[in-house]
Every structure is written in structure tokens, then in C-alpha cells.
C-alpha atoms as one frame of an Amber mdcrd trajectory, in Angstrom:
protein
  -2.897 -13.674 -10.507  -5.968 -10.459 -11.052  -8.074 -12.712 -13.142  -7.826
 -15.242  -9.633  -7.983 -12.608  -7.080 -11.225 -11.439  -8.419 -12.592 -15.043
  -8.918 -11.639 -15.669  -4.644 -13.384 -11.978  -4.145 -16.411 -13.636  -6.353
 -16.015 -16.241  -3.430 -15.665 -14.837  -0.424 -18.356 -12.570  -0.572 -21.347
 -15.720  -1.870 -20.202 -17.042   1.446 -20.063 -14.282   2.827 -23.880 -14.034
   2.671 -24.169 -17.507   4.239 -23.369 -15.826   8.017 -23.636 -16.452  10.556
 -23.554 -20.413  10.348 -24.485 -22.966  12.173 -22.730 -25.026  14.674 -22.781
 -27.904  13.299 -21.674 -26.241  10.024 -18.819 -23.939  12.306 -17.384 -27.531
  13.725 -16.895 -29.736  10.807 -15.108 -26.471   9.446 -12.884 -26.398  12.284
 -12.315 -29.675  12.308 -11.914 -30.380   8.693  -9.607 -27.371   8.532  -7.848
 -28.746  11.873  -6.976 -31.831  10.593  -5.963 -30.275   6.725  -3.959 -27.594
   8.018  -1.687 -29.857  10.605  -1.155 -33.116   8.309   0.100 -30.928   5.507
   2.419 -28.092   7.924   3.427 -30.729   9.634   4.573 -32.674   6.783   6.104
 -29.873   5.176   8.785 -30.036   8.307   8.959 -33.586   7.864   6.640 -35.841
   9.614   6.066 -39.172   8.721   2.765 -39.138   9.710   0.144 -39.817   7.021
  -3.343 -37.905   6.741  -6.038 -40.894   7.973  -3.549 -41.265  10.531  -2.944
 -37.197  11.743  -7.009 -37.634  12.015  -7.067 -40.390  14.347  -4.573 -39.230
  16.462  -7.139 -35.769  17.090 -10.045 -37.363  16.708  -9.782 -40.440  18.412
  -6.907 -39.630  20.782  -4.712 -42.797  19.848  -1.222 -43.169  20.033   0.015
 -44.146  16.365   2.508 -47.122  16.277   5.562 -46.642  14.851   5.566 -43.078
  14.981   7.875 -41.011  17.497   6.203 -38.920  20.642   7.424 -36.233  19.252
   5.312 -36.415  15.986   2.468 -36.968  18.498   3.268 -34.111  20.738   3.539
 -31.441  17.027   0.301 -33.103  16.139  -1.430 -31.726  19.150   0.298 -28.781
  19.426  -0.460 -27.609  15.987  -3.856 -27.822  16.925  -4.030 -26.287  19.598
  -2.268 -22.954  17.847  -4.476 -23.155  15.505  -7.136 -22.529  18.243  -5.481
 -19.904  19.638  -4.772 -18.047  16.415  -8.441 -18.678  15.740  -9.034 -16.577
  19.338  -6.600 -13.774  18.239  -8.554 -13.506  14.655 -10.781 -11.114  16.536
  -7.725  -8.294  16.964  -6.371  -6.377  14.323  -3.844  -6.727  12.728  -1.260
  -4.269  13.416  -1.683  -5.753  16.813  -0.451  -8.218  16.586   2.725  -8.456
  19.594   6.178 -10.311  19.665   4.627 -11.776  22.626   1.737 -12.831  20.008
   4.098 -14.711  18.557   6.406 -16.411  20.793   3.208 -17.843  22.315   2.262
 -19.281  19.045   5.926 -20.796  18.946   5.284 -21.895  22.049   2.761 -24.129
  21.150   4.004 -25.444  18.465   6.930 -27.045  20.291   5.589 -28.088  23.689
   7.446 -30.996  24.656   9.131 -30.784  21.972  12.877 -31.072  22.316  14.730
 -27.935  19.457  17.658 -29.987  18.528  18.546 -27.942  14.549  19.751 -24.515
  13.620  19.058 -22.935  10.351  17.045 -24.946   8.136  17.313 -27.702   5.009
  17.546 -26.388   2.273  16.178 -27.249  -1.111  19.570 -28.283  -3.063  21.514
 -29.829   1.022  22.929 -26.611   2.150  22.477 -25.048   5.760  21.297 -21.744
   5.625  21.082 -19.676   9.039  19.585 -16.700   7.885  20.386 -14.132  10.644
  23.350 -13.441  12.899  21.939 -14.482  16.178  23.035 -11.397  18.033  20.821
  -9.439  15.312  17.439 -11.642  15.653  15.597  -9.026  18.475  16.374  -5.998
  16.477  15.147  -7.694  13.084  12.005  -9.019  14.825  11.244  -5.268  16.747
  11.369  -4.002  12.674   9.310  -6.450  11.730   6.323  -5.915  14.530   7.539
  -2.572  13.836   6.522  -2.811  10.230   3.181  -5.202  11.073   2.328  -1.647
  13.027   2.456   0.753  10.194   2.610  -1.230   6.589  -0.686  -0.198   4.708
  -1.053  -2.534   2.777  -5.099  -3.209   1.322  -5.115  -6.630  -0.218  -5.089
  -8.942   3.118  -3.908 -12.022   0.884  -0.519 -10.107  -0.334  -0.277  -9.077
   3.221  -0.475 -12.521   4.611   1.672 -13.504   1.862   4.295 -10.554   3.548
   3.556 -11.559   6.557   4.960 -14.849   6.153   7.571 -13.755   4.034   9.282
 -11.128   6.157   8.697 -13.975   9.239  10.635 -16.789   8.486  12.963 -14.869
   6.489  14.309 -13.921  10.071  13.532 -17.047  10.995  14.158 -16.113  14.702
  14.017 -19.776  16.857  15.537 -22.709  16.113  12.749 -24.682  14.782   9.054
 -23.870  14.184  10.024 -21.287  11.773   7.951 -22.413   9.223   5.335 -23.626
  10.609   4.874 -19.930  12.800   4.989 -18.218   9.455   2.020 -20.192   8.447
   0.686 -19.470  11.007   0.469 -15.474  11.228  -0.292 -15.439   8.006  -3.317
 -17.052   8.472  -3.979 -15.199  11.663  -4.140 -12.388   9.229  -6.505 -14.505
   6.432  -8.921 -14.820   9.407  -8.388 -11.853  10.418 -10.092 -10.520   7.441
 -12.940 -12.720   6.704 -10.563 -15.435   4.788 -10.585 -19.485   5.254  -7.185
 -20.449   5.598  -5.191 -21.182   3.116  -3.680 -24.832   3.946   0.224 -25.309
   1.554  -0.509 -28.555   0.783   2.739 -30.658   0.654   1.796 -32.330  -2.809
   3.189 -28.042  -3.468   5.713 -28.236  -1.308   9.220 -28.079  -3.839   7.384
 -24.854  -5.230   6.601 -23.355  -1.267   9.592 -23.013  -0.683  10.913 -22.448
  -4.241   9.243 -19.523  -3.880  10.979 -18.939  -0.603  14.286 -18.973  -1.580
  14.137 -16.919  -4.428  12.709 -14.711  -2.410  15.469 -14.721   0.465  18.284
 -14.948  -2.612  17.024 -12.337  -4.168  18.194  -8.355  -3.969  14.554  -7.237
  -5.331  12.782  -9.576  -3.031  10.695 -10.526  -5.386   7.550 -12.131  -3.591
   4.794 -12.887  -6.762   6.007 -16.611  -6.605   5.366 -16.522  -3.248   2.050
 -15.102  -3.310   0.351 -16.599  -6.415   1.410 -19.926  -3.960  -0.601 -17.868
  -1.240  -3.204 -17.133  -4.150  -4.246 -20.671  -5.108  -3.995 -21.882  -1.638
  -6.825 -19.837  -0.748  -9.059 -20.514  -3.795  -9.117 -24.553  -2.761  -9.953
 -23.419   0.941 -12.986 -21.310  -0.796 -14.051 -24.183  -2.438 -13.438 -26.480
   0.335 -15.318 -24.287   2.493 -18.065 -24.141  -0.516 -18.586 -27.704  -0.263
 -18.811 -28.190   3.589 -21.815 -25.292   3.540 -23.115 -24.794   0.475 -22.720
 -28.100  -0.666 -23.514 -29.459   2.908 -21.030 -31.831   2.700 -19.403 -34.042
   5.914 -16.240 -34.428   5.559 -14.767 -35.023   8.937
């Protein structure tokens, strides 16, 4: 992983030298990342919308026949939530509050019905995480940890933010999407592009989370590796748009 991390740092330094970007580059980057992030994050949670359908909804405002209202709302909501964390990226990670997290979650599920408690694991069982009466206590502990952590490697910090939050699982629905947005908020705050966890890597991603939660040693390395690879791919995508001037809208 150290070799991959070194490559990531090299790519980030190369891209940092190109800043500030032009208005056209920023617009193109945002559009591409909004679609990629929204499609993959929602698909991981079971959305049946394709990448092309997601792009039509976000870019053209088109309603897709045969798809549910909730899937349309989740698509629009997720893009709005991305905009919210992009605005939040101006603050320090240690200034993130419970209200900020609730706002992100609210944006994700605005207008969407919540019915399912717990999460479906890869083995088909339902896991309910923290007892409801302990959720407030655990979220307070999460915020305290976030405000006092001393981790100086941003991608590792983003990984641990994701793991710690999703292991509390404080909401009825939307925890995975909230966790990925919090992860990306930390990356943005540290000058990295957002990591796109692809639906094609869903099995590896879910297994990495489950192994962290089920093993007493809380080994974060499997998800850290997934996030590192995703950040590396995001930097390559960024490079195509900014350095190679490829228009990917």
C-alpha cells in the first residue's frame, strides 16, 4: 500500500501545480464527479438506474420511464448533498458537527420514505448495529474522536471516518451514502478529489466493512486499500479532464 500511496502523493502534487483551474475545467470536473459519484453510490445501495439514466436525470431533468419516484429523488438529492459537502470543504475536519452530519443525511433522503431498519449483510442476514438507546452516546463519541484525532494521512483519516460512522449506523436508511459523503468531505478538505467507490467493486467494499466490524482487532486495512485505489482512479480521471483536456460530460 505504501507504493500506491506514494504514487497518489506524486499525482496530487502534479495536479496541485495546475491550480487554480479555469471556470470551464471546474464545471466539467463537477459534472463528471456528480454523475459518477451519484450513480455508483446509489447503485451500491440497490438503485436500478443506469449511468446513462442518472446522467439524463441530472443534466436534462428527464424522468425515466419504469423507474420509481424514490430513485429519481435519491439521484437529485445525492447531487445536492455533494454540493453541500463541497461548500463544507472550506472548514476544518475538526469543526464538523452532528448538525452537519444530520444535514447531509437529510439531503440524501429528502422526500424519500424510510422503511428498513438494519442492513442486509453479504450472507443474507440483517445486522442492526448499535442499540437504539446508545446511538446518541456513540455519535457524541464519534464527534469527540473526530475533533481530537491526530491522524496526519488524509486518506487513512477519510477511511476511518467512514468505518467509524457506518459501524454506528445511526439512521434508519442512508447510512452508507452518508458515510461515503463524509469520507469524501475529509478528502476534499485535504485537497484530494472525491473517491468514487464503484458498484463493480461493491463485493470487495462491503466485505472490507464487514470484516472490520466483525473482527475484534478492527483491522481497517482492507477498506483503506479500497479507498486508496478509488482515490488513485479519481486522480487519473481528474488528470484526463485537466491535463489531457478531455471533455467527459
